[in-house]
LUMSEVEX-946128 format. One record per atom (N, C-alpha, C): residue in three letters; atom name; chain; y, z, x; residue number from 0. Coordinates in Angstrom, 1 decimal. Atoms other than C-alpha are relative to their C-alpha. Layout:
BEGIN
<r=ALA | a=CA | c=A | v=Y | w=Z | u=X | k=NUM>
...
END
This chain:
BEGIN
<r=MET | a=N | c=A | v=0.0 | w=1.1 | u=1.0 | k=0>
<r=MET | a=CA | c=A | v=121.3 | w=86.2 | u=84.1 | k=0>
<r=MET | a=C | c=A | v=-1.2 | w=0.3 | u=-0.8 | k=0>
<r=ARG | a=N | c=A | v=1.2 | w=0.2 | u=0.7 | k=1>
<r=ARG | a=CA | c=A | v=117.9 | w=87.4 | u=83.2 | k=1>
<r=ARG | a=C | c=A | v=0.4 | w=1.8 | u=-1.0 | k=1>
<r=LEU | a=N | c=A | v=-0.4 | w=-0.8 | u=0.4 | k=2>
<r=LEU | a=CA | c=A | v=119.7 | w=90.6 | u=81.9 | k=2>
<r=LEU | a=C | c=A | v=0.9 | w=-0.2 | u=-1.8 | k=2>
<r=ARG | a=N | c=A | v=-0.7 | w=0.1 | u=0.8 | k=3>
<r=ARG | a=CA | c=A | v=122.0 | w=88.5 | u=79.8 | k=3>
<r=ARG | a=C | c=A | v=-1.7 | w=-0.5 | u=-1.3 | k=3>
<r=ARG | a=N | c=A | v=1.4 | w=0.5 | u=1.1 | k=4>
<r=ARG | a=CA | c=A | v=118.7 | w=86.6 | u=78.0 | k=4>
<r=ARG | a=C | c=A | v=-1.3 | w=1.5 | u=-0.6 | k=4>
<r=PHE | a=N | c=A | v=0.5 | w=-0.8 | u=0.7 | k=5>
<r=PHE | a=CA | c=A | v=117.1 | w=90.2 | u=78.0 | k=5>
<r=PHE | a=C | c=A | v=0.6 | w=0.9 | u=-1.6 | k=5>
<r=ALA | a=N | c=A | v=-0.9 | w=-0.3 | u=1.0 | k=6>
<r=ALA | a=CA | c=A | v=119.4 | w=91.5 | u=75.7 | k=6>
<r=ALA | a=C | c=A | v=0.2 | w=-1.0 | u=-1.1 | k=6>
<r=ALA | a=N | c=A | v=-0.2 | w=1.2 | u=0.9 | k=7>
<r=ALA | a=CA | c=A | v=120.4 | w=88.3 | u=73.8 | k=7>
<r=ALA | a=C | c=A | v=-1.3 | w=-0.3 | u=-1.1 | k=7>
<r=ALA | a=N | c=A | v=0.8 | w=-0.6 | u=0.9 | k=8>
<r=ALA | a=CA | c=A | v=116.6 | w=89.0 | u=73.0 | k=8>
<r=ALA | a=C | c=A | v=-0.3 | w=0.9 | u=-0.6 | k=8>
<r=ALA | a=N | c=A | v=-0.2 | w=-1.7 | u=0.4 | k=9>
<r=ALA | a=CA | c=A | v=116.6 | w=92.4 | u=72.1 | k=9>
<r=ALA | a=C | c=A | v=0.8 | w=0.0 | u=-1.1 | k=9>
<r=LEU | a=N | c=A | v=-0.7 | w=0.2 | u=1.4 | k=10>
<r=LEU | a=CA | c=A | v=119.4 | w=92.0 | u=69.7 | k=10>
<r=LEU | a=C | c=A | v=-0.5 | w=-1.0 | u=-0.7 | k=10>
<r=GLY | a=N | c=A | v=0.8 | w=0.9 | u=0.5 | k=11>
<r=GLY | a=CA | c=A | v=117.8 | w=89.2 | u=67.8 | k=11>
<r=GLY | a=C | c=A | v=-1.1 | w=0.4 | u=-1.0 | k=11>
<r=SER | a=N | c=A | v=1.8 | w=-0.1 | u=0.9 | k=12>
<r=SER | a=CA | c=A | v=114.0 | w=90.5 | u=67.4 | k=12>
<r=SER | a=C | c=A | v=0.9 | w=1.5 | u=-0.7 | k=12>
<r=LEU | a=N | c=A | v=-0.2 | w=-1.3 | u=1.0 | k=13>
<r=LEU | a=CA | c=A | v=116.5 | w=93.9 | u=66.1 | k=13>
<r=LEU | a=C | c=A | v=0.5 | w=-1.1 | u=-1.9 | k=13>
<r=ALA | a=N | c=A | v=-0.8 | w=0.9 | u=1.7 | k=14>
<r=ALA | a=CA | c=A | v=118.6 | w=91.7 | u=63.5 | k=14>
<r=ALA | a=C | c=A | v=-1.1 | w=-0.3 | u=-0.9 | k=14>
<r=LEU | a=N | c=A | v=1.6 | w=0.6 | u=1.1 | k=15>
<r=LEU | a=CA | c=A | v=115.3 | w=90.1 | u=62.3 | k=15>
<r=LEU | a=C | c=A | v=-0.5 | w=1.0 | u=-0.7 | k=15>
<r=THR | a=N | c=A | v=1.2 | w=-1.1 | u=0.9 | k=16>
<r=THR | a=CA | c=A | v=113.4 | w=93.5 | u=62.1 | k=16>
<r=THR | a=C | c=A | v=1.2 | w=0.5 | u=-1.1 | k=16>
<r=LEU | a=N | c=A | v=-1.4 | w=-0.1 | u=1.4 | k=17>
<r=LEU | a=CA | c=A | v=116.9 | w=94.4 | u=59.5 | k=17>
<r=LEU | a=C | c=A | v=0.5 | w=-0.4 | u=-0.9 | k=17>
<r=THR | a=N | c=A | v=-0.2 | w=2.1 | u=1.1 | k=18>
<r=THR | a=CA | c=A | v=116.7 | w=90.6 | u=57.8 | k=18>
<r=THR | a=C | c=A | v=-1.6 | w=0.4 | u=-1.4 | k=18>
<r=LEU | a=N | c=A | v=0.9 | w=0.3 | u=0.0 | k=19>
<r=LEU | a=CA | c=A | v=113.2 | w=91.6 | u=56.9 | k=19>
<r=LEU | a=C | c=A | v=0.1 | w=0.6 | u=-1.3 | k=19>
<r=PRO | a=N | c=A | v=0.1 | w=-0.8 | u=0.6 | k=20>
<r=PRO | a=CA | c=A | v=112.5 | w=93.2 | u=53.5 | k=20>
<r=PRO | a=C | c=A | v=-1.0 | w=1.2 | u=0.6 | k=20>
<r=ALA | a=N | c=A | v=1.3 | w=-0.8 | u=-0.6 | k=21>
<r=ALA | a=CA | c=A | v=110.4 | w=96.3 | u=53.8 | k=21>
<r=ALA | a=C | c=A | v=-1.6 | w=-0.2 | u=-1.1 | k=21>
<r=SER | a=N | c=A | v=1.4 | w=0.1 | u=0.5 | k=22>
<r=SER | a=CA | c=A | v=106.9 | w=96.4 | u=52.8 | k=22>
<r=SER | a=C | c=A | v=-0.8 | w=1.3 | u=-1.0 | k=22>
<r=ALA | a=N | c=A | v=0.3 | w=-0.9 | u=0.9 | k=23>
<r=ALA | a=CA | c=A | v=105.3 | w=98.3 | u=50.2 | k=23>
<r=ALA | a=C | c=A | v=-0.8 | w=1.4 | u=0.6 | k=23>
<r=HIS | a=N | c=A | v=0.4 | w=-0.5 | u=-1.2 | k=24>
<r=HIS | a=CA | c=A | v=104.1 | w=101.4 | u=51.5 | k=24>
<r=HIS | a=C | c=A | v=-1.4 | w=0.7 | u=-1.6 | k=24>
<r=ALA | a=N | c=A | v=0.6 | w=-0.9 | u=1.2 | k=25>
<r=ALA | a=CA | c=A | v=100.9 | w=102.9 | u=49.4 | k=25>
<r=ALA | a=C | c=A | v=-0.3 | w=1.8 | u=1.1 | k=25>
<r=ALA | a=N | c=A | v=0.5 | w=-1.6 | u=0.0 | k=26>
<r=ALA | a=CA | c=A | v=100.0 | w=106.8 | u=49.2 | k=26>
<r=ALA | a=C | c=A | v=-1.5 | w=0.0 | u=0.3 | k=26>
<r=ASP | a=N | c=A | v=1.4 | w=0.1 | u=-0.4 | k=27>
<r=ASP | a=CA | c=A | v=96.8 | w=107.0 | u=51.1 | k=27>
<r=ASP | a=C | c=A | v=-1.0 | w=1.1 | u=-0.1 | k=27>
<r=GLY | a=N | c=A | v=-0.2 | w=-1.5 | u=-0.1 | k=28>
<r=GLY | a=CA | c=A | v=94.3 | w=109.2 | u=50.2 | k=28>
<r=GLY | a=C | c=A | v=-0.3 | w=-0.8 | u=-2.2 | k=28>
<r=GLN | a=N | c=A | v=-0.5 | w=0.3 | u=1.0 | k=29>
<r=GLN | a=CA | c=A | v=93.6 | w=109.1 | u=46.0 | k=29>
<r=GLN | a=C | c=A | v=0.3 | w=1.5 | u=-1.4 | k=29>
<r=PHE | a=N | c=A | v=-0.6 | w=-0.8 | u=1.1 | k=30>
<r=PHE | a=CA | c=A | v=94.7 | w=110.9 | u=43.0 | k=30>
<r=PHE | a=C | c=A | v=-1.0 | w=0.0 | u=-1.1 | k=30>
<r=ARG | a=N | c=A | v=0.7 | w=-0.5 | u=1.2 | k=31>
<r=ARG | a=CA | c=A | v=92.6 | w=112.1 | u=39.9 | k=31>
<r=ARG | a=C | c=A | v=0.6 | w=1.4 | u=-1.0 | k=31>
<r=TYR | a=N | c=A | v=-0.3 | w=-1.1 | u=0.5 | k=32>
<r=TYR | a=CA | c=A | v=92.8 | w=113.2 | u=36.6 | k=32>
<r=TYR | a=C | c=A | v=-0.9 | w=0.0 | u=-1.1 | k=32>
<r=THR | a=N | c=A | v=0.8 | w=-1.0 | u=1.0 | k=33>
<r=THR | a=CA | c=A | v=91.2 | w=114.4 | u=33.2 | k=33>
<r=THR | a=C | c=A | v=1.2 | w=-0.7 | u=-1.1 | k=33>
<r=TYR | a=N | c=A | v=-1.0 | w=0.4 | u=1.1 | k=34>
<r=TYR | a=CA | c=A | v=92.0 | w=112.2 | u=29.8 | k=34>
<r=TYR | a=C | c=A | v=-1.4 | w=-0.3 | u=-1.1 | k=34>
<r=LEU | a=N | c=A | v=1.2 | w=0.6 | u=0.8 | k=35>
<r=LEU | a=CA | c=A | v=89.9 | w=111.5 | u=26.6 | k=35>
<r=LEU | a=C | c=A | v=-0.1 | w=-1.1 | u=-0.3 | k=35>
<r=THR | a=N | c=A | v=0.6 | w=1.8 | u=0.1 | k=36>
<r=THR | a=CA | c=A | v=88.5 | w=108.2 | u=25.6 | k=36>
<r=THR | a=C | c=A | v=0.4 | w=0.3 | u=-1.2 | k=36>
<r=GLU | a=N | c=A | v=-0.4 | w=0.4 | u=1.6 | k=37>
<r=GLU | a=CA | c=A | v=89.3 | w=106.9 | u=22.0 | k=37>
<r=GLU | a=C | c=A | v=-1.2 | w=0.7 | u=-0.6 | k=37>
<r=GLU | a=N | c=A | v=0.8 | w=-1.0 | u=0.7 | k=38>
<r=GLU | a=CA | c=A | v=85.8 | w=108.3 | u=21.1 | k=38>
<r=GLU | a=C | c=A | v=-0.2 | w=1.6 | u=0.1 | k=38>
<r=GLY | a=N | c=A | v=0.0 | w=-1.4 | u=0.1 | k=39>
<r=GLY | a=CA | c=A | v=86.7 | w=112.0 | u=21.9 | k=39>
<r=GLY | a=C | c=A | v=-0.6 | w=0.7 | u=1.3 | k=39>
<r=TYR | a=N | c=A | v=1.0 | w=-0.6 | u=-1.2 | k=40>
<r=TYR | a=CA | c=A | v=84.4 | w=112.2 | u=25.6 | k=40>
<r=TYR | a=C | c=A | v=1.4 | w=0.4 | u=0.8 | k=40>
<r=GLU | a=N | c=A | v=-0.7 | w=-0.1 | u=-1.4 | k=41>
<r=GLU | a=CA | c=A | v=86.3 | w=113.6 | u=28.4 | k=41>
<r=GLU | a=C | c=A | v=-0.1 | w=-1.0 | u=0.6 | k=41>
<r=ALA | a=N | c=A | v=0.1 | w=1.0 | u=-0.6 | k=42>
<r=ALA | a=CA | c=A | v=86.8 | w=111.4 | u=31.0 | k=42>
<r=ALA | a=C | c=A | v=0.5 | w=-0.1 | u=1.5 | k=42>
<r=VAL | a=N | c=A | v=-0.7 | w=-0.1 | u=-1.2 | k=43>
<r=VAL | a=CA | c=A | v=87.9 | w=111.0 | u=34.6 | k=43>
<r=VAL | a=C | c=A | v=0.6 | w=-1.2 | u=0.6 | k=43>
<r=GLY | a=N | c=A | v=-0.9 | w=1.1 | u=-0.6 | k=44>
<r=GLY | a=CA | c=A | v=90.7 | w=108.7 | u=35.9 | k=44>
<r=GLY | a=C | c=A | v=-0.1 | w=-0.4 | u=1.1 | k=44>
<r=PHE | a=N | c=A | v=0.4 | w=-0.3 | u=-0.7 | k=45>
<r=PHE | a=CA | c=A | v=91.3 | w=107.8 | u=39.4 | k=45>
<r=PHE | a=C | c=A | v=1.2 | w=-1.5 | u=0.6 | k=45>
<r=LEU | a=N | c=A | v=-1.3 | w=1.2 | u=-0.3 | k=46>
<r=LEU | a=CA | c=A | v=94.5 | w=105.7 | u=41.2 | k=46>
<r=LEU | a=C | c=A | v=-0.8 | w=0.0 | u=1.4 | k=46>
<r=ASN | a=N | c=A | v=-0.3 | w=-0.2 | u=-1.5 | k=47>
<r=ASN | a=CA | c=A | v=93.1 | w=104.9 | u=45.1 | k=47>
<r=ASN | a=C | c=A | v=1.1 | w=-1.2 | u=0.6 | k=47>
<r=SER | a=N | c=A | v=-0.5 | w=0.1 | u=-1.0 | k=48>
<r=SER | a=CA | c=A | v=95.4 | w=104.8 | u=47.8 | k=48>
<r=SER | a=C | c=A | v=1.5 | w=-0.9 | u=-1.0 | k=48>
<r=PRO | a=N | c=A | v=-1.0 | w=0.7 | u=1.4 | k=49>
<r=PRO | a=CA | c=A | v=98.7 | w=103.9 | u=44.8 | k=49>
<r=PRO | a=C | c=A | v=0.9 | w=-0.2 | u=1.0 | k=49>
<r=PRO | a=N | c=A | v=-1.0 | w=0.4 | u=-0.4 | k=50>
<r=PRO | a=CA | c=A | v=101.8 | w=102.5 | u=45.8 | k=50>
<r=PRO | a=C | c=A | v=1.3 | w=1.6 | u=-0.2 | k=50>
<r=SER | a=N | c=A | v=-1.1 | w=-1.2 | u=0.0 | k=51>
<r=SER | a=CA | c=A | v=104.7 | w=104.7 | u=46.8 | k=51>
<r=SER | a=C | c=A | v=1.2 | w=-0.6 | u=-0.6 | k=51>
<r=GLY | a=N | c=A | v=-1.2 | w=0.5 | u=0.9 | k=52>
<r=GLY | a=CA | c=A | v=107.9 | w=104.5 | u=44.8 | k=52>
<r=GLY | a=C | c=A | v=0.3 | w=-0.6 | u=-1.0 | k=52>
<r=GLN | a=N | c=A | v=-0.1 | w=0.8 | u=1.1 | k=53>
<r=GLN | a=CA | c=A | v=106.8 | w=102.9 | u=41.9 | k=53>
<r=GLN | a=C | c=A | v=-0.9 | w=0.9 | u=-1.8 | k=53>
<r=CYS | a=N | c=A | v=0.5 | w=-0.7 | u=1.4 | k=54>
<r=CYS | a=CA | c=A | v=106.1 | w=104.4 | u=38.3 | k=54>
<r=CYS | a=C | c=A | v=-0.9 | w=-0.5 | u=-0.6 | k=54>
<r=ILE | a=N | c=A | v=1.3 | w=1.1 | u=0.2 | k=55>
<r=ILE | a=CA | c=A | v=102.3 | w=104.1 | u=37.4 | k=55>
<r=ILE | a=C | c=A | v=-0.2 | w=0.8 | u=-1.4 | k=55>
<r=ASN | a=N | c=A | v=0.2 | w=-0.5 | u=0.5 | k=56>
<r=ASN | a=CA | c=A | v=101.8 | w=105.0 | u=34.2 | k=56>
<r=ASN | a=C | c=A | v=-1.7 | w=0.2 | u=-0.2 | k=56>
<r=LEU | a=N | c=A | v=1.8 | w=-0.6 | u=-0.4 | k=57>
<r=LEU | a=CA | c=A | v=97.5 | w=106.6 | u=33.9 | k=57>
<r=LEU | a=C | c=A | v=-0.5 | w=-0.8 | u=-0.9 | k=57>
<r=ASP | a=N | c=A | v=0.7 | w=0.8 | u=0.7 | k=58>
<r=ASP | a=CA | c=A | v=95.3 | w=104.6 | u=32.3 | k=58>
<r=ASP | a=C | c=A | v=-0.5 | w=1.0 | u=-0.9 | k=58>
<r=GLY | a=N | c=A | v=0.5 | w=-0.6 | u=0.3 | k=59>
<r=GLY | a=CA | c=A | v=93.6 | w=106.1 | u=29.6 | k=59>
<r=GLY | a=C | c=A | v=1.0 | w=0.9 | u=-0.7 | k=59>
<r=ALA | a=N | c=A | v=-0.8 | w=-1.0 | u=-0.3 | k=60>
<r=ALA | a=CA | c=A | v=96.4 | w=108.6 | u=28.6 | k=60>
<r=ALA | a=C | c=A | v=2.0 | w=-0.1 | u=0.1 | k=60>
<r=GLY | a=N | c=A | v=-1.0 | w=-0.1 | u=-0.2 | k=61>
<r=GLY | a=CA | c=A | v=99.7 | w=106.9 | u=29.6 | k=61>
<r=GLY | a=C | c=A | v=1.4 | w=-1.5 | u=-1.3 | k=61>
<r=SER | a=N | c=A | v=-0.6 | w=-0.1 | u=1.0 | k=62>
<r=SER | a=CA | c=A | v=101.1 | w=106.2 | u=26.3 | k=62>
<r=SER | a=C | c=A | v=0.4 | w=1.0 | u=-1.0 | k=62>
<r=ASN | a=N | c=A | v=-0.3 | w=-1.1 | u=0.8 | k=63>
<r=ASN | a=CA | c=A | v=102.7 | w=108.3 | u=23.8 | k=63>
<r=ASN | a=C | c=A | v=-1.1 | w=-0.3 | u=-1.8 | k=63>
<r=ASP | a=N | c=A | v=1.0 | w=0.1 | u=0.9 | k=64>
<r=ASP | a=CA | c=A | v=100.0 | w=106.7 | u=21.1 | k=64>
<r=ASP | a=C | c=A | v=-1.0 | w=0.9 | u=0.5 | k=64>
<r=LEU | a=N | c=A | v=1.5 | w=-1.0 | u=-0.1 | k=65>
<r=LEU | a=CA | c=A | v=97.1 | w=109.0 | u=22.8 | k=65>
<r=LEU | a=C | c=A | v=0.4 | w=1.1 | u=0.7 | k=65>
<r=PRO | a=N | c=A | v=0.0 | w=-1.0 | u=-0.2 | k=66>
<r=PRO | a=CA | c=A | v=96.7 | w=112.1 | u=23.8 | k=66>
<r=PRO | a=C | c=A | v=0.4 | w=0.3 | u=1.7 | k=66>
<r=PRO | a=N | c=A | v=-0.2 | w=-0.2 | u=-2.0 | k=67>
<r=PRO | a=CA | c=A | v=98.4 | w=113.3 | u=27.9 | k=67>
<r=PRO | a=C | c=A | v=-1.6 | w=0.2 | u=0.4 | k=67>
<r=ALA | a=N | c=A | v=1.3 | w=-0.3 | u=-1.0 | k=68>
<r=ALA | a=CA | c=A | v=95.8 | w=113.7 | u=30.5 | k=68>
<r=ALA | a=C | c=A | v=0.5 | w=0.8 | u=0.6 | k=68>
<r=HIS | a=N | c=A | v=-0.3 | w=-1.7 | u=-0.4 | k=69>
<r=HIS | a=CA | c=A | v=95.6 | w=117.2 | u=32.2 | k=69>
<r=HIS | a=C | c=A | v=-0.9 | w=-0.2 | u=1.6 | k=69>
<r=SER | a=N | c=A | v=0.8 | w=0.0 | u=-1.0 | k=70>
<r=SER | a=CA | c=A | v=94.0 | w=118.7 | u=35.2 | k=70>
<r=SER | a=C | c=A | v=0.5 | w=-1.4 | u=1.4 | k=70>
<r=PRO | a=N | c=A | v=0.2 | w=1.6 | u=-1.2 | k=71>
<r=PRO | a=CA | c=A | v=95.0 | w=116.0 | u=37.9 | k=71>
<r=PRO | a=C | c=A | v=0.4 | w=0.8 | u=1.5 | k=71>
<r=ARG | a=N | c=A | v=0.5 | w=0.0 | u=-0.6 | k=72>
<r=ARG | a=CA | c=A | v=94.5 | w=116.2 | u=41.2 | k=72>
<r=ARG | a=C | c=A | v=0.7 | w=-0.6 | u=0.7 | k=72>
<r=ASN | a=N | c=A | v=-0.3 | w=1.0 | u=-1.3 | k=73>
<r=ASN | a=CA | c=A | v=96.7 | w=115.0 | u=44.6 | k=73>
<r=ASN | a=C | c=A | v=-1.0 | w=-0.4 | u=0.6 | k=73>
<r=ARG | a=N | c=A | v=0.3 | w=-0.4 | u=-1.6 | k=74>
<r=ARG | a=CA | c=A | v=94.5 | w=113.8 | u=47.5 | k=74>
<r=ARG | a=C | c=A | v=1.2 | w=-0.8 | u=0.9 | k=74>
<r=THR | a=N | c=A | v=-1.0 | w=1.0 | u=-0.6 | k=75>
<r=THR | a=CA | c=A | v=96.9 | w=111.4 | u=48.7 | k=75>
<r=THR | a=C | c=A | v=0.8 | w=0.6 | u=1.3 | k=75>
<r=GLY | a=N | c=A | v=-1.1 | w=-0.6 | u=-1.0 | k=76>
<r=GLY | a=CA | c=A | v=99.0 | w=111.8 | u=51.7 | k=76>
<r=GLY | a=C | c=A | v=1.8 | w=-0.3 | u=-0.3 | k=76>
<r=ALA | a=N | c=A | v=-2.1 | w=-0.3 | u=0.5 | k=77>
<r=ALA | a=CA | c=A | v=102.6 | w=111.7 | u=49.9 | k=77>
<r=ALA | a=C | c=A | v=-0.1 | w=1.3 | u=-1.6 | k=77>
<r=THR | a=N | c=A | v=-0.3 | w=-0.9 | u=1.1 | k=78>
<r=THR | a=CA | c=A | v=104.1 | w=113.9 | u=47.1 | k=78>
<r=THR | a=C | c=A | v=0.0 | w=-1.2 | u=-0.9 | k=78>
<r=ALA | a=N | c=A | v=0.1 | w=0.9 | u=1.1 | k=79>
<r=ALA | a=CA | c=A | v=102.9 | w=112.9 | u=43.5 | k=79>
<r=ALA | a=C | c=A | v=1.2 | w=0.7 | u=-1.4 | k=79>
<r=VAL | a=N | c=A | v=-1.1 | w=-0.5 | u=0.5 | k=80>
<r=VAL | a=CA | c=A | v=105.7 | w=113.9 | u=41.1 | k=80>
<r=VAL | a=C | c=A | v=-0.9 | w=-0.9 | u=-1.7 | k=80>
<r=VAL | a=N | c=A | v=0.0 | w=0.1 | u=1.4 | k=81>
<r=VAL | a=CA | c=A | v=104.0 | w=114.0 | u=37.6 | k=81>
<r=VAL | a=C | c=A | v=0.6 | w=0.3 | u=-1.5 | k=81>
<r=PHE | a=N | c=A | v=-0.7 | w=-0.3 | u=1.2 | k=82>
<r=PHE | a=CA | c=A | v=105.6 | w=113.4 | u=34.3 | k=82>
<r=PHE | a=C | c=A | v=-1.4 | w=0.4 | u=-1.8 | k=82>
<r=LEU | a=N | c=A | v=0.4 | w=-1.0 | u=1.5 | k=83>
<r=LEU | a=CA | c=A | v=104.6 | w=114.7 | u=30.3 | k=83>
<r=LEU | a=C | c=A | v=-0.1 | w=-2.0 | u=-0.7 | k=83>
<r=ASN | a=N | c=A | v=-0.1 | w=1.7 | u=0.9 | k=84>
<r=ASN | a=CA | c=A | v=106.4 | w=111.0 | u=29.3 | k=84>
<r=ASN | a=C | c=A | v=-0.6 | w=-1.3 | u=0.8 | k=84>
<r=ALA | a=N | c=A | v=1.0 | w=1.5 | u=-0.9 | k=85>
<r=ALA | a=CA | c=A | v=104.7 | w=107.3 | u=30.1 | k=85>
<r=ALA | a=C | c=A | v=1.6 | w=-0.3 | u=0.7 | k=85>
<r=ASP | a=N | c=A | v=-1.0 | w=0.3 | u=-0.3 | k=86>
<r=ASP | a=CA | c=A | v=107.1 | w=105.8 | u=32.0 | k=86>
<r=ASP | a=C | c=A | v=1.0 | w=0.5 | u=1.1 | k=86>
<r=CYS | a=N | c=A | v=-0.6 | w=-1.5 | u=-0.8 | k=87>
<r=CYS | a=CA | c=A | v=108.1 | w=108.7 | u=34.5 | k=87>
<r=CYS | a=C | c=A | v=1.6 | w=0.2 | u=-0.4 | k=87>
<r=GLU | a=N | c=A | v=-1.4 | w=-0.6 | u=1.2 | k=88>
<r=GLU | a=CA | c=A | v=110.9 | w=109.4 | u=31.7 | k=88>
<r=GLU | a=C | c=A | v=0.0 | w=1.8 | u=-0.1 | k=88>
<r=GLY | a=N | c=A | v=-0.3 | w=-1.3 | u=0.7 | k=89>
<r=GLY | a=CA | c=A | v=112.2 | w=113.0 | u=30.6 | k=89>
<r=GLY | a=C | c=A | v=0.1 | w=0.7 | u=1.3 | k=89>
<r=ASP | a=N | c=A | v=0.2 | w=-1.1 | u=-0.4 | k=90>
<r=ASP | a=CA | c=A | v=112.7 | w=116.2 | u=31.6 | k=90>
<r=ASP | a=C | c=A | v=-1.2 | w=1.1 | u=0.5 | k=90>
<r=ALA | a=N | c=A | v=1.6 | w=-0.1 | u=0.0 | k=91>
<r=ALA | a=CA | c=A | v=109.1 | w=117.4 | u=31.7 | k=91>
<r=ALA | a=C | c=A | v=-0.9 | w=-0.6 | u=1.3 | k=91>
<r=TYR | a=N | c=A | v=0.9 | w=0.6 | u=-0.8 | k=92>
<r=TYR | a=CA | c=A | v=107.6 | w=117.0 | u=35.2 | k=92>
<r=TYR | a=C | c=A | v=-0.1 | w=0.8 | u=1.0 | k=92>
<r=PHE | a=N | c=A | v=0.3 | w=-1.1 | u=-0.8 | k=93>
<r=PHE | a=CA | c=A | v=106.0 | w=118.4 | u=38.2 | k=93>
<r=PHE | a=C | c=A | v=-0.4 | w=-0.9 | u=1.0 | k=93>
<r=SER | a=N | c=A | v=0.8 | w=0.9 | u=-1.3 | k=94>
<r=SER | a=CA | c=A | v=105.2 | w=118.1 | u=41.7 | k=94>
<r=SER | a=C | c=A | v=-1.0 | w=0.4 | u=0.6 | k=94>
<r=LEU | a=N | c=A | v=1.1 | w=-0.9 | u=-0.4 | k=95>
<r=LEU | a=CA | c=A | v=102.3 | w=118.5 | u=43.5 | k=95>
<r=LEU | a=C | c=A | v=-0.4 | w=-0.6 | u=1.2 | k=95>
<r=ARG | a=N | c=A | v=0.4 | w=-0.3 | u=-1.5 | k=96>
<r=ARG | a=CA | c=A | v=101.6 | w=118.6 | u=47.0 | k=96>
<r=ARG | a=C | c=A | v=-0.8 | w=-1.2 | u=0.8 | k=96>
<r=PRO | a=N | c=A | v=1.9 | w=1.2 | u=-0.4 | k=97>
<r=PRO | a=CA | c=A | v=99.6 | w=116.2 | u=49.2 | k=97>
<r=PRO | a=C | c=A | v=-0.9 | w=0.5 | u=0.3 | k=97>
<r=HIS | a=N | c=A | v=1.4 | w=-0.1 | u=-0.7 | k=98>
<r=HIS | a=CA | c=A | v=96.3 | w=116.3 | u=49.8 | k=98>
<r=HIS | a=C | c=A | v=-0.8 | w=1.3 | u=-0.3 | k=98>
<r=THR | a=N | c=A | v=0.6 | w=-0.9 | u=0.3 | k=99>
<r=THR | a=CA | c=A | v=95.9 | w=119.7 | u=48.3 | k=99>
<r=THR | a=C | c=A | v=1.1 | w=0.2 | u=-1.2 | k=99>
<r=GLY | a=N | c=A | v=-0.9 | w=-0.2 | u=1.7 | k=100>
<r=GLY | a=CA | c=A | v=98.4 | w=119.6 | u=44.8 | k=100>
<r=GLY | a=C | c=A | v=-1.4 | w=-0.1 | u=-1.4 | k=100>
<r=GLY | a=N | c=A | v=0.3 | w=0.2 | u=1.2 | k=101>
<r=GLY | a=CA | c=A | v=96.6 | w=120.3 | u=41.5 | k=101>
<r=GLY | a=C | c=A | v=1.3 | w=0.5 | u=-1.0 | k=101>
<r=GLY | a=N | c=A | v=-0.9 | w=-0.5 | u=1.7 | k=102>
<r=GLY | a=CA | c=A | v=97.5 | w=121.2 | u=37.6 | k=102>
<r=GLY | a=C | c=A | v=-1.0 | w=0.6 | u=-0.1 | k=102>
<r=SER | a=N | c=A | v=0.6 | w=-0.6 | u=1.1 | k=103>
<r=SER | a=CA | c=A | v=95.3 | w=123.1 | u=35.4 | k=103>
<r=SER | a=C | c=A | v=-0.7 | w=-0.8 | u=-0.7 | k=103>
<r=GLU | a=N | c=A | v=-0.1 | w=0.7 | u=1.0 | k=104>
<r=GLU | a=CA | c=A | v=94.5 | w=121.8 | u=31.8 | k=104>
<r=GLU | a=C | c=A | v=0.9 | w=0.1 | u=-0.8 | k=104>
<r=ARG | a=N | c=A | v=-1.6 | w=-0.2 | u=0.7 | k=105>
<r=ARG | a=CA | c=A | v=97.7 | w=123.1 | u=30.6 | k=105>
<r=ARG | a=C | c=A | v=0.9 | w=-1.1 | u=0.4 | k=105>
<r=LEU | a=N | c=A | v=-0.9 | w=1.0 | u=0.2 | k=106>
<r=LEU | a=CA | c=A | v=99.6 | w=120.3 | u=32.4 | k=106>
<r=LEU | a=C | c=A | v=-0.4 | w=-1.3 | u=-0.3 | k=106>
<r=LYS | a=N | c=A | v=0.2 | w=1.8 | u=0.4 | k=107>
<r=LYS | a=CA | c=A | v=100.0 | w=117.1 | u=30.7 | k=107>
<r=LYS | a=C | c=A | v=0.6 | w=-0.6 | u=0.6 | k=107>
<r=VAL | a=N | c=A | v=-1.3 | w=0.9 | u=-0.3 | k=108>
<r=VAL | a=CA | c=A | v=100.7 | w=114.3 | u=32.2 | k=108>
<r=VAL | a=C | c=A | v=-0.3 | w=-1.5 | u=-0.7 | k=108>
<r=ARG | a=N | c=A | v=-0.1 | w=1.9 | u=0.6 | k=109>
<r=ARG | a=CA | c=A | v=101.1 | w=110.2 | u=30.8 | k=109>
<r=ARG | a=C | c=A | v=0.6 | w=-0.6 | u=1.2 | k=109>
<r=SER | a=N | c=A | v=-1.0 | w=1.4 | u=-1.2 | k=110>
<r=SER | a=CA | c=A | v=102.8 | w=108.6 | u=34.6 | k=110>
<r=SER | a=C | c=A | v=0.4 | w=1.3 | u=1.0 | k=110>
<r=VAL | a=N | c=A | v=-0.6 | w=-0.3 | u=-1.5 | k=111>
<r=VAL | a=CA | c=A | v=103.2 | w=109.4 | u=38.1 | k=111>
<r=VAL | a=C | c=A | v=0.6 | w=-0.7 | u=0.9 | k=111>
<r=LEU | a=N | c=A | v=-0.4 | w=0.7 | u=-1.0 | k=112>
<r=LEU | a=CA | c=A | v=105.2 | w=108.9 | u=40.7 | k=112>
<r=LEU | a=C | c=A | v=0.0 | w=-0.2 | u=1.6 | k=112>
<r=PHE | a=N | c=A | v=0.0 | w=-0.1 | u=-0.8 | k=113>
<r=PHE | a=CA | c=A | v=104.5 | w=108.8 | u=44.3 | k=113>
<r=PHE | a=C | c=A | v=0.9 | w=-0.2 | u=1.6 | k=113>
<r=ALA | a=N | c=A | v=-1.0 | w=-0.2 | u=-1.0 | k=114>
<r=ALA | a=CA | c=A | v=107.2 | w=110.0 | u=47.2 | k=114>
<r=ALA | a=C | c=A | v=0.0 | w=0.6 | u=1.2 | k=114>
END
């Protein structure tokens, strides 16, 4: 009798787990990039523990009206895919490894996606 109750409870909890929506995970750590301000000065932008699986347009560079950012540094625990275009669109993209990935001033970016 106890075995049946245990089995029913285990099956019920498994079914509940499978029906709950998955929570959004964050890429723990920091992503940094350099961009030009409207006044023409270089500034450093950063994202702290950004959400995974969601395209992020970079502040100061995430519009085609602005110059793209450069020199991205991925210090998160996830792979960062940087795009030249806003909204993570286009064929111009580059993957940065977790924790140590980085690009030079030649790598231009407007948006990023963490996988």
